[in-house]
N, CA, C and O atoms as a Tinker XYZ file with bonds, in Angstrom:
   548  protein
     1  N    114.392000   96.479000   70.123000    73     2
     2  CA   114.787000   95.281000   70.833000    64     1     3
     3  C    113.958000   95.174000   72.115000    63     2     4     5
     4  O    113.967000   96.098000   72.927000    81     3
     5  N    113.272000   94.109000   72.301000    73     3     6
     6  CA   112.416000   93.926000   73.471000    64     5     7
     7  C    113.217000   93.288000   74.594000    63     6     8     9
     8  O    114.046000   92.406000   74.373000    81     7
     9  N    112.944000   93.761000   75.812000    73     7    10
    10  CA   113.584000   93.166000   76.979000    64     9    11
    11  C    112.806000   91.929000   77.380000    63    10    12    13
    12  O    111.585000   91.874000   77.237000    81    11
    13  N    113.513000   90.955000   77.875000    73    11    14
    14  CA   112.875000   89.723000   78.306000    64    13    15
    15  C    112.966000   89.656000   79.813000    63    14    16    17
    16  O    114.031000   89.861000   80.395000    81    15
    17  N    111.832000   89.365000   80.442000    73    15    18
    18  CA   111.770000   89.234000   81.882000    64    17    19
    19  C    111.689000   87.754000   82.209000    63    18    20    21
    20  O    110.705000   87.094000   81.876000    81    19
    21  N    112.716000   87.233000   82.858000    73    19    22
    22  CA   112.727000   85.830000   83.259000    64    21    23
    23  C    112.198000   85.770000   84.679000    63    22    24    25
    24  O    112.780000   86.348000   85.598000    81    23
    25  N    111.093000   85.067000   84.849000    73    23    26
    26  CA   110.440000   85.008000   86.143000    64    25    27
    27  C    110.748000   83.688000   86.836000    63    26    28    29
    28  O    110.756000   82.634000   86.200000    81    27
    29  N    111.001000   83.746000   88.138000    73    27    30
    30  CA   111.385000   82.538000   88.856000    64    29    31
    31  C    110.179000   81.651000   89.161000    63    30    32    33
    32  O    109.029000   82.086000   89.114000    81    31
    33  N    110.480000   80.412000   89.470000    73    31    34
    34  CA   109.486000   79.523000   90.050000    64    33    35
    35  C    109.525000   79.832000   91.543000    63    34    36    37
    36  O    110.566000   79.665000   92.179000    81    35
    37  N    108.415000   80.277000   92.106000    73    35    38
    38  CA   108.466000   80.791000   93.468000    64    37    39
    39  C    107.868000   79.858000   94.508000    63    38    40    41
    40  O    107.865000   80.199000   95.691000    81    39
    41  N    107.375000   78.726000   94.124000    73    39    42
    42  CA   106.844000   77.787000   95.098000    64    41    43
    43  C    105.431000   78.139000   95.503000    63    42    44    45
    44  O    104.782000   78.994000   94.900000    81    43
    45  N    104.967000   77.455000   96.548000    73    43    46
    46  CA   103.579000   77.574000   97.014000    64    45    47
    47  C    102.659000   77.404000   95.813000    63    46    48    49
    48  O    102.940000   76.604000   94.921000    81    47
    49  N    101.590000   78.137000   95.788000    73    47    50
    50  CA   100.684000   78.092000   94.642000    64    49    51
    51  C    100.844000   79.344000   93.792000    63    50    52    53
    52  O    100.001000   79.633000   92.943000    81    51
    53  N    101.917000   80.083000   94.015000    73    51    54
    54  CA   102.138000   81.339000   93.317000    64    53    55
    55  C    102.859000   81.088000   91.998000    63    54    56    57
    56  O    103.912000   80.452000   91.958000    81    55
    57  N    102.278000   81.594000   90.936000    73    55    58
    58  CA   102.909000   81.535000   89.622000    64    57    59
    59  C    103.154000   82.981000   89.219000    63    58    60    61
    60  O    102.220000   83.732000   88.939000    81    59
    61  N    104.420000   83.353000   89.195000    73    59    62
    62  CA   104.783000   84.738000   88.940000    64    61    63
    63  C    104.187000   85.246000   87.626000    63    62    64    65
    64  O    103.746000   86.392000   87.550000    81    63
    65  N    104.172000   84.415000   86.609000    73    63    66
    66  CA   103.621000   84.829000   85.313000    64    65    67
    67  C    102.142000   85.193000   85.420000    63    66    68    69
    68  O    101.631000   85.949000   84.594000    81    67
    69  N    101.452000   84.663000   86.428000    73    67    70
    70  CA   100.040000   85.005000   86.624000    64    69    71
    71  C     99.876000   86.335000   87.352000    63    70    72    73
    72  O     98.870000   87.020000   87.168000    81    71
    73  N    100.854000   86.708000   88.179000    73    71    74
    74  CA   100.766000   87.952000   88.947000    64    73    75
    75  C    101.144000   89.182000   88.133000    63    74    76    77
    76  O    100.562000   90.252000   88.311000    81    75
    77  N    102.106000   89.032000   87.251000    73    75    78
    78  CA   102.644000   90.179000   86.527000    64    77    79
    79  C    101.576000   90.922000   85.727000    63    78    80    81
    80  O    101.562000   92.152000   85.769000    81    79
    81  N    100.682000   90.251000   85.001000    73    79    82
    82  CA    99.654000   91.016000   84.270000    64    81    83
    83  C     98.798000   91.886000   85.200000    63    82    84    85
    84  O     98.394000   92.986000   84.823000    81    83
    85  N     98.525000   91.397000   86.407000    73    83    86
    86  CA    97.765000   92.186000   87.373000    64    85    87
    87  C     98.581000   93.397000   87.810000    63    86    88    89
    88  O     98.053000   94.506000   87.897000    81    87
    89  N     99.853000   93.189000   88.082000    73    87    90
    90  CA   100.723000   94.277000   88.528000    64    89    91
    91  C    100.933000   95.323000   87.428000    63    90    92    93
    92  O    101.224000   96.482000   87.723000    81    91
    93  N    100.789000   94.920000   86.176000    73    91    94
    94  CA   100.981000   95.865000   85.069000    64    93    95
    95  C     99.986000   97.033000   85.121000    63    94    96    97
    96  O    100.240000   98.080000   84.526000    81    95
    97  N     98.863000   96.867000   85.820000    73    95    98
    98  CA    97.931000   97.978000   85.987000    64    97    99
    99  C     98.564000   99.121000   86.785000    63    98   100   101
   100  O     98.064000  100.245000   86.778000    81    99
   101  N     99.662000   98.822000   87.467000    73    99   102
   102  CA   100.369000   99.836000   88.262000    64   101   103
   103  C    101.653000  100.303000   87.591000    63   102   104   105
   104  O    102.411000  101.072000   88.182000    81   103
   105  N    101.907000   99.858000   86.384000    73   103   106
   106  CA   103.188000  100.141000   85.744000    64   105   107
   107  C    103.461000  101.633000   85.604000    63   106   108   109
   108  O    104.578000  102.074000   85.875000    81   107
   109  N    102.483000  102.411000   85.192000    73   107   110
   110  CA   102.691000  103.855000   85.040000    64   109   111
   111  C    103.065000  104.471000   86.386000    63   110   112   113
   112  O    103.965000  105.308000   86.457000    81   111
   113  N    102.385000  104.065000   87.444000    73   111   114
   114  CA   102.676000  104.563000   88.793000    64   113   115
   115  C    104.067000  104.117000   89.246000    63   114   116   117
   116  O    104.846000  104.921000   89.759000    81   115
   117  N    104.370000  102.844000   89.057000    73   115   118
   118  CA   105.636000  102.298000   89.548000    64   117   119
   119  C    106.849000  102.801000   88.782000    63   118   120   121
   120  O    107.965000  102.759000   89.300000    81   119
   121  N    106.652000  103.272000   87.567000    73   119   122
   122  CA   107.781000  103.744000   86.765000    64   121   123
   123  C    107.772000  105.257000   86.565000    63   122   124   125
   124  O    108.595000  105.786000   85.818000    81   123
   125  N    106.855000  105.951000   87.221000    73   123   126
   126  CA   106.821000  107.410000   87.117000    64   125   127
   127  C    108.148000  107.978000   87.622000    63   126   128   129
   128  O    108.686000  107.483000   88.612000    81   127
   129  N    108.682000  109.002000   86.965000    73   127   130
   130  CA   109.981000  109.529000   87.368000    64   129   131
   131  C    109.972000  110.237000   88.722000    63   130   132   133
   132  O    111.031000  110.442000   89.315000    81   131
   133  N    108.813000  110.607000   89.212000    73   131   134
   134  CA   108.700000  111.259000   90.510000    64   133   135
   135  C    107.466000  110.763000   91.225000    63   134   136   137
   136  O    106.837000  109.802000   90.781000    81   135
   137  N    107.107000  111.403000   92.328000    73   135   138
   138  CA   105.902000  111.002000   93.041000    64   137   139
   139  C    104.696000  111.026000   92.099000    63   138   140   141
   140  O    104.580000  111.901000   91.241000    81   139
   141  N    103.806000  110.057000   92.274000    73   139   142
   142  CA   102.662000  109.935000   91.374000    64   141   143
   143  C    101.467000  109.378000   92.130000    63   142   144   145
   144  O    101.582000  108.953000   93.279000    81   143
   145  N    100.324000  109.386000   91.469000    73   143   146
   146  CA    99.131000  108.746000   91.989000    64   145   147
   147  C     98.897000  107.473000   91.193000    63   146   148   149
   148  O     99.079000  107.462000   89.975000    81   147
   149  N     98.488000  106.380000   91.876000    73   147   150
   150  CA    98.164000  105.169000   91.126000    64   149   151
   151  C     96.962000  105.403000   90.216000    63   150   152   153
   152  O     96.066000  106.178000   90.548000    81   151
   153  N     96.948000  104.734000   89.076000    73   151   154
   154  CA    95.814000  104.811000   88.165000    64   153   155
   155  C     94.602000  104.107000   88.743000    63   154   156   157
   156  O     94.686000  103.470000   89.793000    81   155
   157  N     93.474000  104.223000   88.056000    73   155   158
   158  CA    92.204000  103.695000   88.574000    64   157   159
   159  C     92.229000  102.208000   88.951000    63   158   160   161
   160  O     91.639000  101.836000   89.965000    81   159
   161  N     92.876000  101.371000   88.189000    73   159   162
   162  CA    92.851000   99.943000   88.493000    64   161   163
   163  C     93.978000   99.454000   89.368000    63   162   164   165
   164  O     93.975000   98.299000   89.796000    81   163
   165  N     94.943000  100.312000   89.642000    73   163   166
   166  CA    96.140000   99.886000   90.362000    64   165   167
   167  C     95.832000   99.412000   91.783000    63   166   168   169
   168  O     96.282000   98.338000   92.181000    81   167
   169  N     95.074000  100.191000   92.551000    73   167   170
   170  CA    94.809000   99.800000   93.939000    64   169   171
   171  C     93.979000   98.517000   94.012000    63   170   172   173
   172  O     94.231000   97.670000   94.869000    81   171
   173  N     93.004000   98.367000   93.136000    73   171   174
   174  CA    92.221000   97.123000   93.179000    64   173   175
   175  C     93.086000   95.940000   92.745000    63   174   176   177
   176  O     92.915000   94.833000   93.254000    81   175
   177  N     94.005000   96.162000   91.820000    73   175   178
   178  CA    94.910000   95.088000   91.395000    64   177   179
   179  C     95.840000   94.676000   92.530000    63   178   180   181
   180  O     96.031000   93.485000   92.775000    81   179
   181  N     96.415000   95.650000   93.220000    73   179   182
   182  CA    97.331000   95.313000   94.308000    64   181   183
   183  C     96.571000   94.705000   95.484000    63   182   184   185
   184  O     97.110000   93.865000   96.204000    81   183
   185  N     95.332000   95.123000   95.677000    73   183   186
   186  CA    94.514000   94.513000   96.726000    64   185   187
   187  C     94.277000   93.038000   96.406000    63   186   188   189
   188  O     94.358000   92.197000   97.302000    81   187
   189  N     93.989000   92.712000   95.155000    73   187   190
   190  CA    93.765000   91.305000   94.807000    64   189   191
   191  C     95.051000   90.495000   94.994000    63   190   192   193
   192  O     94.992000   89.339000   95.411000    81   191
   193  N     96.196000   91.078000   94.694000    73   191   194
   194  CA    97.465000   90.383000   94.919000    64   193   195
   195  C     97.705000   90.206000   96.419000    63   194   196   197
   196  O     98.190000   89.158000   96.846000    81   195
   197  N     97.370000   91.217000   97.221000    73   195   198
   198  CA    97.521000   91.115000   98.675000    64   197   199
   199  C     96.654000   89.995000   99.236000    63   198   200   201
   200  O     97.076000   89.263000  100.131000    81   199
   201  N     95.446000   89.865000   98.708000    73   199   202
   202  CA    94.550000   88.799000   99.172000    64   201   203
   203  C     95.142000   87.423000   98.864000    63   202   204   205
   204  O     95.007000   86.497000   99.664000    81   203
   205  N     95.788000   87.285000   97.726000    73   203   206
   206  CA    96.471000   86.030000   97.384000    64   205   207
   207  C     97.608000   85.792000   98.368000    63   206   208   209
   208  O     97.780000   84.682000   98.871000    81   207
   209  N     98.378000   86.831000   98.639000    73   207   210
   210  CA    99.538000   86.717000   99.520000    64   209   211
   211  C     99.145000   86.344000  100.943000    63   210   212   213
   212  O     99.912000   85.676000  101.638000    81   211
   213  N     97.971000   86.762000  101.385000    73   211   214
   214  CA    97.540000   86.505000  102.755000    64   213   215
   215  C     96.991000   85.093000  102.962000    63   214   216   217
   216  O     96.609000   84.740000  104.077000    81   215
   217  N     96.948000   84.287000  101.909000    73   215   218
   218  CA    96.421000   82.930000  102.047000    64   217   219
   219  C     97.328000   82.042000  102.908000    63   218   220   221
   220  O     96.842000   81.170000  103.629000    81   219
   221  N     98.630000   82.264000  102.831000    73   219   222
   222  CA    99.569000   81.474000  103.638000    64   221   223
   223  C    100.921000   82.184000  103.668000    63   222   224   225
   224  O    101.188000   83.089000  102.878000    81   223
   225  N    101.750000   81.754000  104.589000    73   223   226
   226  CA   103.107000   82.292000  104.691000    64   225   227
   227  C    103.867000   82.039000  103.385000    63   226   228   229
   228  O    104.578000   82.914000  102.890000    81   227
   229  N    103.710000   80.853000  102.847000    73   227   230
   230  CA   104.398000   80.506000  101.600000    64   229   231
   231  C    103.916000   81.381000  100.449000    63   230   232   233
   232  O    104.710000   81.773000   99.594000    81   231
   233  N    102.607000   81.694000  100.419000    73   231   234
   234  CA   102.083000   82.560000   99.363000    64   233   235
   235  C    102.639000   83.973000   99.488000    63   234   236   237
   236  O    103.018000   84.584000   98.489000    81   235
   237  N    102.688000   84.495000  100.716000    73   235   238
   238  CA   103.239000   85.835000  100.941000    64   237   239
   239  C    104.690000   85.895000  100.455000    63   238   240   241
   240  O    105.077000   86.829000   99.753000    81   239
   241  N    105.472000   84.911000  100.825000    73   239   242
   242  CA   106.872000   84.899000  100.422000    64   241   243
   243  C    107.021000   84.650000   98.922000    63   242   244   245
   244  O    107.973000   85.133000   98.308000    81   243
   245  N    106.092000   83.902000   98.326000    73   243   246
   246  CA   106.113000   83.672000   96.894000    64   245   247
   247  C    105.813000   84.933000   96.108000    63   246   248   249
   248  O    106.470000   85.217000   95.107000    81   247
   249  N    104.814000   85.697000   96.563000    73   247   250
   250  CA   104.497000   86.971000   95.908000    64   249   251
   251  C    105.681000   87.917000   96.047000    63   250   252   253
   252  O    106.057000   88.594000   95.090000    81   251
   253  N    106.262000   87.964000   97.226000    73   251   254
   254  CA   107.436000   88.812000   97.455000    64   253   255
   255  C    108.571000   88.428000   96.511000    63   254   256   257
   256  O    109.200000   89.301000   95.912000    81   255
   257  N    108.836000   87.143000   96.373000    73   255   258
   258  CA   109.904000   86.670000   95.491000    64   257   259
   259  C    109.630000   87.076000   94.048000    63   258   260   261
   260  O    110.546000   87.447000   93.313000    81   259
   261  N    108.383000   87.004000   93.655000    73   259   262
   262  CA   108.006000   87.425000   92.304000    64   261   263
   263  C    108.292000   88.917000   92.122000    63   262   264   265
   264  O    108.920000   89.316000   91.141000    81   263
   265  N    107.832000   89.737000   93.066000    73   263   266
   266  CA   108.049000   91.180000   92.978000    64   265   267
   267  C    109.536000   91.511000   93.014000    63   266   268   269
   268  O    110.002000   92.403000   92.306000    81   267
   269  N    110.272000   90.782000   93.845000    73   267   270
   270  CA   111.718000   91.001000   93.927000    64   269   271
   271  C    112.377000   90.737000   92.576000    63   270   272   273
   272  O    113.261000   91.484000   92.157000    81   271
   273  N    111.948000   89.681000   91.899000    73   271   274
   274  CA   112.537000   89.354000   90.600000    64   273   275
   275  C    112.227000   90.432000   89.566000    63   274   276   277
   276  O    113.059000   90.732000   88.709000    81   275
   277  N    111.034000   91.012000   89.643000    73   275   278
   278  CA   110.674000   92.108000   88.734000    64   277   279
   279  C    111.566000   93.316000   89.023000    63   278   280   281
   280  O    112.093000   93.936000   88.099000    81   279
   281  N    111.733000   93.644000   90.293000    73   279   282
   282  CA   112.561000   94.796000   90.671000    64   281   283
   283  C    114.018000   94.571000   90.299000    63   282   284   285
   284  O    114.715000   95.510000   89.914000    81   283
   285  N    114.477000   93.343000   90.409000    73   283   286
   286  CA   115.877000   93.010000   90.156000    64   285   287
   287  C    116.187000   92.833000   88.667000    63   286   288   289
   288  O    117.349000   92.878000   88.263000    81   287
   289  N    115.162000   92.634000   87.867000    73   287   290
   290  CA   115.375000   92.310000   86.449000    64   289   291
   291  C    115.925000   93.465000   85.629000    63   290   292   293
   292  O    116.624000   93.246000   84.639000    81   291
   293  N    115.621000   94.675000   86.025000    73   291   294
   294  CA   116.026000   95.822000   85.237000    64   293   295
   295  C    115.143000   96.042000   84.015000    63   294   296   297
   296  O    115.369000   96.977000   83.247000    81   295
   297  N    114.142000   95.189000   83.829000    73   295   298
   298  CA   113.224000   95.321000   82.706000    64   297   299
   299  C    112.427000   96.613000   82.817000    63   298   300   301
   300  O    112.177000   97.292000   81.822000    81   299
   301  N    112.035000   96.939000   84.040000    73   299   302
   302  CA   111.287000   98.164000   84.302000    64   301   303
   303  C    112.125000   99.057000   85.207000    63   302   304   305
   304  O    112.762000   98.577000   86.145000    81   303
   305  N    112.124000  100.336000   84.928000    73   303   306
   306  CA   112.835000  101.295000   85.775000    64   305   307
   307  C    111.903000  101.692000   86.923000    63   306   308   309
   308  O    111.216000  102.711000   86.851000    81   307
   309  N    111.889000  100.888000   87.963000    73   307   310
   310  CA   110.974000  101.075000   89.086000    64   309   311
   311  C    111.386000  102.310000   89.893000    63   310   312   313
   312  O    112.562000  102.497000   90.205000    81   311
   313  N    110.409000  103.141000   90.221000    73   311   314
   314  CA   110.605000  104.238000   91.156000    64   313   315
   315  C    110.328000  103.629000   92.532000    63   314   316   317
   316  O    109.171000  103.422000   92.898000    81   315
   317  N    111.373000  103.345000   93.284000    73   315   318
   318  CA   111.210000  102.625000   94.535000    64   317   319
   319  C    110.510000  103.449000   95.609000    63   318   320   321
   320  O    109.967000  102.880000   96.556000    81   319
   321  N    110.510000  104.763000   95.486000    73   319   322
   322  CA   109.721000  105.598000   96.395000    64   321   323
   323  C    108.226000  105.341000   96.197000    63   322   324   325
   324  O    107.482000  105.177000   97.164000    81   323
   325  N    107.796000  105.309000   94.936000    73   323   326
   326  CA   106.389000  105.003000   94.647000    64   325   327
   327  C    106.064000  103.564000   95.038000    63   326   328   329
   328  O    104.998000  103.296000   95.591000    81   327
   329  N    106.975000  102.642000   94.753000    73   327   330
   330  CA   106.742000  101.238000   95.099000    64   329   331
   331  C    106.556000  101.078000   96.603000    63   330   332   333
   332  O    105.680000  100.339000   97.053000    81   331
   333  N    107.380000  101.768000   97.371000    73   331   334
   334  CA   107.275000  101.680000   98.830000    64   333   335
   335  C    105.963000  102.296000   99.331000    63   334   336   337
   336  O    105.380000  101.814000  100.303000    81   335
   337  N    105.508000  103.346000   98.677000    73   335   338
   338  CA   104.308000  104.054000   99.121000    64   337   339
   339  C    103.008000  103.344000   98.760000    63   338   340   341
   340  O    101.963000  103.676000   99.320000    81   339
   341  N    103.038000  102.388000   97.853000    73   339   342
   342  CA   101.803000  101.801000   97.339000    64   341   343
   343  C    100.966000  101.133000   98.437000    63   342   344   345
   344  O     99.737000  101.153000   98.368000    81   343
   345  N    101.612000  100.547000   99.440000    73   343   346
   346  CA   100.866000   99.912000  100.528000    64   345   347
   347  C     99.983000  100.926000  101.239000    63   346   348   349
   348  O     98.815000  100.656000  101.517000    81   347
   349  N    100.540000  102.081000  101.528000    73   347   350
   350  CA    99.784000  103.110000  102.239000    64   349   351
   351  C     98.785000  103.805000  101.310000    63   350   352   353
   352  O     97.637000  104.030000  101.693000    81   351
   353  N     99.211000  104.140000  100.108000    73   351   354
   354  CA    98.348000  104.840000   99.158000    64   353   355
   355  C     97.095000  104.014000   98.858000    63   354   356   357
   356  O     95.994000  104.556000   98.758000    81   355
   357  N     97.270000  102.717000   98.718000    73   355   358
   358  CA    96.151000  101.838000   98.365000    64   357   359
   359  C     95.523000  101.155000   99.572000    63   358   360   361
   360  O     94.624000  100.329000   99.417000    81   359
   361  N     95.987000  101.493000  100.772000    73   359   362
   362  CA    95.427000  100.947000  102.005000    64   361   363
   363  C     95.417000   99.418000  101.989000    63   362   364   365
   364  O     94.394000   98.788000  102.258000    81   363
   365  N     96.568000   98.837000  101.670000    73   363   366
   366  CA    96.664000   97.383000  101.563000    64   365   367
   367  C     96.824000   96.748000  102.937000    63   366   368   369
   368  O     97.404000   97.357000  103.836000    81   367
   369  N     96.315000   95.530000  103.112000    73   367   370
   370  CA    96.369000   94.879000  104.424000    64   369   371
   371  C     97.736000   94.304000  104.774000    63   370   372   373
   372  O     97.962000   93.908000  105.917000    81   371
   373  N     98.645000   94.253000  103.814000    73   371   374
   374  CA    99.972000   93.714000  104.065000    64   373   375
   375  C    100.958000   94.419000  103.133000    63   374   376   377
   376  O    100.631000   94.751000  101.994000    81   375
   377  N    102.156000   94.637000  103.638000    73   375   378
   378  CA   103.196000   95.271000  102.829000    64   377   379
   379  C    104.000000   94.183000  102.133000    63   378   380   381
   380  O    104.603000   93.331000  102.784000    81   379
   381  N    104.002000   94.220000  100.815000    73   379   382
   382  CA   104.816000   93.293000  100.025000    64   381   383
   383  C    105.777000   94.157000   99.226000    63   382   384   385
   384  O    105.386000   94.740000   98.215000    81   383
   385  N    107.021000   94.248000   99.659000    73   383   386
   386  CA   107.958000   95.149000   99.006000    64   385   387
   387  C    108.225000   94.784000   97.544000    63   386   388   389
   388  O    108.343000   93.612000   97.186000    81   387
   389  N    108.316000   95.809000   96.728000    73   387   390
   390  CA   108.784000   95.656000   95.358000    64   389   391
   391  C    110.192000   96.231000   95.388000    63   390   392   393
   392  O    110.418000   97.401000   95.081000    81   391
   393  N    111.131000   95.372000   95.768000    73   391   394
   394  CA   112.484000   95.820000   96.065000    64   393   395
   395  C    113.455000   94.670000   95.823000    63   394   396   397
   396  O    113.242000   93.560000   96.309000    81   395
   397  N    114.504000   94.932000   95.082000    73   395   398
   398  CA   115.479000   93.892000   94.760000    64   397   399
   399  C    116.283000   93.434000   95.966000    63   398   400   401
   400  O    116.862000   92.347000   95.941000    81   399
   401  N    116.333000   94.247000   97.031000    73   399   402
   402  CA   117.178000   93.893000   98.168000    64   401   403
   403  C    116.417000   93.271000   99.341000    63   402   404   405
   404  O    117.020000   92.971000  100.371000    81   403
   405  N    115.120000   93.075000   99.202000    73   403   406
   406  CA   114.337000   92.536000  100.310000    64   405   407
   407  C    114.636000   91.046000  100.515000    63   406   408   409
   408  O    114.870000   90.310000   99.556000    81   407
   409  N    114.625000   90.625000  101.758000    73   407   410
   410  CA   114.751000   89.201000  102.085000    64   409   411
   411  C    113.337000   88.678000  102.315000    63   410   412   413
   412  O    112.770000   88.863000  103.392000    81   411
   413  N    112.780000   88.037000  101.320000    73   411   414
   414  CA   111.387000   87.595000  101.368000    64   413   415
   415  C    111.122000   86.571000  102.467000    63   414   416   417
   416  O    109.981000   86.416000  102.900000    81   415
   417  N    112.150000   85.878000  102.920000    73   415   418
   418  CA   111.945000   84.879000  103.971000    64   417   419
   419  C    111.636000   85.520000  105.315000    63   418   420   421
   420  O    111.196000   84.830000  106.235000    81   419
   421  N    111.859000   86.833000  105.449000    73   419   422
   422  CA   111.577000   87.505000  106.722000    64   421   423
   423  C    110.140000   88.029000  106.805000    63   422   424   425
   424  O    109.707000   88.463000  107.872000    81   423
   425  N    109.403000   87.993000  105.704000    73   423   426
   426  CA   108.031000   88.491000  105.724000    64   425   427
   427  C    107.115000   87.502000  106.420000    63   426   428   429
   428  O    107.223000   86.291000  106.229000    81   427
   429  N    106.215000   88.035000  107.227000    73   427   430
   430  CA   105.249000   87.183000  107.917000    64   429   431
   431  C    103.852000   87.764000  107.758000    63   430   432   433
   432  O    103.670000   88.974000  107.620000    81   431
   433  N    102.884000   86.880000  107.780000    73   431   434
   434  CA   101.485000   87.297000  107.710000    64   433   435
   435  C    101.144000   88.012000  109.014000    63   434   436   437
   436  O    101.566000   87.568000  110.082000    81   435
   437  N    100.392000   89.105000  108.951000    73   435   438
   438  CA   100.008000   89.810000  110.187000    64   437   439
   439  C     99.313000   88.863000  111.161000    63   438   440   441
   440  O     98.544000   87.991000  110.755000    81   439
   441  N     99.595000   89.047000  112.456000    73   439   442
   442  CA    99.027000   88.179000  113.495000    64   441   443
   443  C     97.501000   88.251000  113.539000    63   442   444   445
   444  O     96.824000   87.226000  113.617000    81   443
   445  N     96.971000   89.469000  113.488000    73   443   446
   446  CA    95.513000   89.592000  113.502000    64   445   447
   447  C     95.026000   89.613000  112.061000    63   446   448   449
   448  O     95.631000   90.256000  111.203000    81   447
   449  N     93.937000   88.911000  111.800000    73   447   450
   450  CA    93.450000   88.883000  110.425000    64   449   451
   451  C     93.105000   90.285000  109.951000    63   450   452   453
   452  O     92.475000   91.047000  110.685000    81   451
   453  N     93.502000   90.634000  108.751000    73   451   454
   454  CA    93.169000   91.965000  108.246000    64   453   455
   455  C     91.670000   92.111000  108.079000    63   454   456   457
   456  O     90.971000   91.167000  107.710000    81   455
   457  N     91.191000   93.315000  108.360000    73   455   458
   458  CA    89.769000   93.578000  108.166000    64   457   459
   459  C     89.519000   93.758000  106.670000    63   458   460   461
   460  O     90.450000   93.822000  105.868000    81   459
   461  N     88.269000   93.836000  106.331000    73   459   462
   462  CA    87.951000   94.075000  104.934000    64   461   463
   463  C     88.555000   95.404000  104.533000    63   462   464   465
   464  O     88.421000   96.402000  105.241000    81   463
   465  N     89.191000   95.404000  103.441000    73   463   466
   466  CA    89.900000   96.593000  102.978000    64   465   467
   467  C     89.119000   97.201000  101.836000    63   466   468   469
   468  O     88.693000   96.510000  100.911000    81   467
   469  N     88.942000   98.490000  101.915000    73   467   470
   470  CA    88.304000   99.168000  100.792000    64   469   471
   471  C     89.375000   99.951000  100.057000    63   470   472   473
   472  O     90.296000  100.496000  100.664000    81   471
   473  N     89.243000   99.997000   98.772000    73   471   474
   474  CA    90.195000  100.749000   97.967000    64   473   475
   475  C     89.856000  102.224000   98.113000    63   474   476   477
   476  O     88.735000  102.633000   97.814000    81   475
   477  N     90.817000  103.031000   98.572000    73   475   478
   478  CA    90.520000  104.441000   98.794000    64   477   479
   479  C     90.332000  105.203000   97.488000    63   478   480   481
   480  O     90.949000  104.901000   96.467000    81   479
   481  N     89.473000  106.184000   97.560000    73   479   482
   482  CA    89.342000  107.092000   96.419000    64   481   483
   483  C     90.405000  108.160000   96.599000    63   482   484   485
   484  O     90.451000  108.816000   97.639000    81   483
   485  N     91.231000  108.339000   95.636000    73   483   486
   486  CA    92.279000  109.347000   95.720000    64   485   487
   487  C     91.678000  110.695000   95.374000    63   486   488   489
   488  O     90.931000  110.830000   94.404000    81   487
   489  N     92.009000  111.674000   96.167000    73   487   490
   490  CA    91.475000  113.009000   95.956000    64   489   491
   491  C     91.969000  113.566000   94.632000    63   490   492   493
   492  O     93.172000  113.768000   94.466000    81   491
   493  N     91.068000  113.822000   93.678000    73   491   494
   494  CA    91.510000  114.296000   92.371000    64   493   495
   495  C     92.138000  115.675000   92.422000    63   494   496   497
   496  O     92.865000  116.061000   91.506000    81   495
   497  N     91.863000  116.431000   93.493000    73   495   498
   498  CA    92.396000  117.779000   93.564000    64   497   499
   499  C     93.871000  117.806000   93.978000    63   498   500   501
   500  O     94.536000  118.831000   93.829000    81   499
   501  N     94.381000  116.690000   94.495000    73   499   502
   502  CA    95.770000  116.673000   94.912000    64   501   503
   503  C     96.676000  116.374000   93.731000    63   502   504   505
   504  O     96.411000  115.470000   92.939000    81   503
   505  N     97.723000  117.129000   93.629000    73   503   506
   506  CA    98.722000  116.838000   92.605000    64   505   507
   507  C     99.649000  115.776000   93.177000    63   506   508   509
   508  O     99.722000  115.636000   94.398000    81   507
   509  N    100.363000  115.019000   92.341000    73   507   510
   510  CA   101.197000  113.932000   92.841000    64   509   511
   511  C    102.150000  114.323000   93.958000    63   510   512   513
   512  O    102.336000  113.548000   94.897000    81   511
   513  N    102.759000  115.499000   93.888000    73   511   514
   514  CA   103.695000  115.880000   94.947000    64   513   515
   515  C    102.976000  116.043000   96.280000    63   514   516   517
   516  O    103.563000  115.779000   97.330000    81   515
   517  N    101.707000  116.475000   96.257000    73   515   518
   518  CA   100.945000  116.601000   97.496000    64   517   519
   519  C    100.631000  115.225000   98.073000    63   518   520   521
   520  O    100.667000  115.041000   99.290000    81   519
   521  N    100.326000  114.264000   97.217000    73   519   522
   522  CA   100.079000  112.903000   97.677000    64   521   523
   523  C    101.334000  112.362000   98.338000    63   522   524   525
   524  O    101.264000  111.767000   99.414000    81   523
   525  N    102.478000  112.564000   97.704000    73   523   526
   526  CA   103.746000  112.112000   98.260000    64   525   527
   527  C    103.983000  112.776000   99.616000    63   526   528   529
   528  O    104.375000  112.110000  100.574000    81   527
   529  N    103.745000  114.090000   99.698000    73   527   530
   530  CA   103.934000  114.810000  100.960000    64   529   531
   531  C    103.023000  114.259000  102.048000    63   530   532   533
   532  O    103.436000  114.125000  103.200000    81   531
   533  N    101.773000  113.936000  101.682000    73   531   534
   534  CA   100.834000  113.382000  102.651000    64   533   535
   535  C    101.329000  112.046000  103.189000    63   534   536   537
   536  O    101.152000  111.751000  104.370000    81   535
   537  N    101.936000  111.254000  102.350000    73   535   538
   538  CA   102.410000  109.939000  102.759000    64   537   539
   539  C    103.589000  110.016000  103.699000    63   538   540   541
   540  O    103.699000  109.204000  104.618000    81   539
   541  N    104.470000  110.972000  103.489000    73   539   542
   542  CA   105.722000  110.980000  104.219000    64   541   543
   543  C    105.849000  112.146000  105.185000    63   542   544   545
   544  O    106.950000  112.653000  105.401000    81   543
   545  N    104.757000  112.570000  105.760000    73   543   546
   546  CA   104.803000  113.611000  106.786000    64   545   547
   547  C    105.372000  113.086000  108.062000    63   546   548
   548  O    105.487000  113.826000  109.039000    81   547
């Protein structure tokens, strides 16, 4: 039996159905049962979503609403620790929570324009628990 994910109409120019395939590159990371490292395409995928979100306040809140609906749907068993860490792990210019309890209307675009962001190379020698420890020291 397949689960069905009903995605909201989020306004602005954001179409949730267009974002989800990009976010799926992070599915293994976001659903890992414990601390994990994002796969090769995950950081570049989330960076492209962040760039969309930074186009306007409405876009940022639209992306957030989309992510909130994914987190709230129960379709995927999201590891919210990994979801919260993705901004730092991937060095994203803006934090867009993947959290069912977030109030997307409170998110604002950073005052200073984000600099060009490079996707970090994750140290292959670190095991996932070490990456998690590095993030939350």
